[in-house]
N, C-alpha and C positions, 0 to 999 in steps of 0.2 A: 285530366286529373289522374294521378297515379293510384294504382290499386294498393290495398292495405298490405299485401304480401311484398310488393316491391318496396314500399316504405320501410317495412321491417328489415328487409335485406340490406337496404342502404344504411339503416341505423346500425345493424350488426357489423357491417363493413367499417363504418366510422368508429364504432367502439373498439374493434380489433386493431385498427390503425392507431388509435389513441393508446391502447395498451402496449403495443409494440414499440411506440416511440419512447415509452418510459423504461424500456428494458436496458439492462446494463450492457455496455459495449466492452467486449473482451478483445484486447489487442490480438491481431491475427497471428503473430508468431507464437502466442501462448495458447492458442486453441488446440483442442484435441483431447484424447482419452489418456489418462495417467493413473497410476496406482494411487490408492487413497490411504496413505499413511504418512507420518511425519518423521523427520530425521531421528528423533529420540526413540522411535519404534523400529528402526531399521535393524535387521539381523543379517547374519551370513546368508540366509535364504533369500534376502532382498537383492543380492547382487544380480545385476542384469535387468532389474525393474526400471521401467521408464517413469520418471517422477516429475512433478512440477511443484517446486518449493520456492518460498520467498522469505524475505526478511530484511534485516539491516546489515550493511557491510561492517565487519569488524576490522579486517585487514586485507590488503592486496599484496600478493607476493609474486612478482615476476622473477622467473629463473631463466636459464639459457634458452629453452625452446617452448616454454608454456608459462601461463600465469594462473595462479590459484587464488581464489577469492574466498576468504573465510567469512561466513554469513551466520548471523544469529537468526534462527528460523522463527517466523511469526505466522499467525493466522492470515489468510488472504481474504480481502473483501470480495464483493460480487464482480468487481472488475479485475480481480486477481492481483490487486495492489496490496502490499503488506500493511497490516494494521499496527498501530503503535500501542504501547502499554507495557506492563510488566510481565505478562504471560508470554512464554516462549517455548519452543520445542527443541532446545539444544542447538548445537552448531553443526554446520556441514561445510565441506570444501567444494567449490565449483571450479573445475580446472578446464582450461581451454588452450589449445595450441596457439602460439603467437604471443605478441606483447599486448597487454591491456594496461593502459597508463594509470598508475596509482593516483595521479593528480585528478583524474576523472572519476575513477572508482574509489572515492574517498570514504573514510570512516563515517558511518551514520546514514549514508545514502540508502534509499529503498531500492531493492532489486528483486526481480522474479526470474527464476532460472528453470529451464527444462533440460533434462539430461537423463543419462543412464547411470545407475550406481555401478561403479567398476570395482571398488574395493573399500577397505577401511584403512585409514592412516592414523598412526599414533602421533600425538603432539602434546604440547604442554600449554596450559593456561596458568600463568604464574608458576607455582610449583606443583600444580595438579596435573596428573597425567590424563589426557583426554583422547578418546577414540572417535575420529571424525568419519562419517560416511563421505566418500569422495565420488563426486559426479564427473562424468565426461560430459561437459556442458555443451548442449546444442544451441541453446538460446540464452543470452544474458540480456535481460530487459531492464535497463536502468530507468527508473521513473524520474520525471522532472521534480525539482526541489519544490516542496510546498511552501507558500508564503507564510511567514509568521503572522498570526492573527491574535491581537490582544483585544478583549472585549471589556469595556467598562460599563458597569451597571449602576444605575442610580438606586439608592436604598429604598425609595418610595415608588411603588409600581405605577402610580398615576401622576407622575411628575409632569408639570406643565411649565416649560421653560419661559413662556411668555406671561405667566400669571401676574408678575409684578407690574407689567404694562397695563393689564386690564383692571388692576386694583390700585388706583392712584394713591390711596391712603397707606399703602404698605410698600413704599418704594425703598428697597435696600438692595445693595449689590448682590448679584447672583454669584454664589460660591460653589455651586454643584455643577458637575459635568455629566451629561447623559449621552449615550450613543455608542457607536462602535469605532474603535481606532484600529486601523490596519497598518501594520508595519511590514514592509516587504524587504527582502534582501536585495 
């Protein structure tokens, strides 16, 4: 028979393992220490700062020897994946030497970038003059496309789809749909 202290130790180890298994997993290329500010907070004093920003791709512009990706900055979740929604932190450019295919880095894709702020570039959004923080990108982490999920709810919370089979005096065709419909690309 095990002693009480040994049982407590085993229970503590089991609880720690259960807690650790529920932790978020950060992709290895995105791990590390980075400055804690967003693109719309970057100033001239931010040049040289090592940052990790993410968001949704707005445009990909390959030129002769490098590719710059314009990104609308968003909050990152615990896995460092960009969140959706209307809240954003402005735009930034992530530039990397070589060719990055615009057919892969398409508009709307989620991306997380690590890099060093090297300068500010002037550009235009429509007729508006915009000042982009420009990163020398070390890592371009393109997230997999999320499947489209459409959820259909029945208006009655306790809907029983088999009710009319159990109640023979109330047989009429079922006209409601309940459940989840998943549409994937």
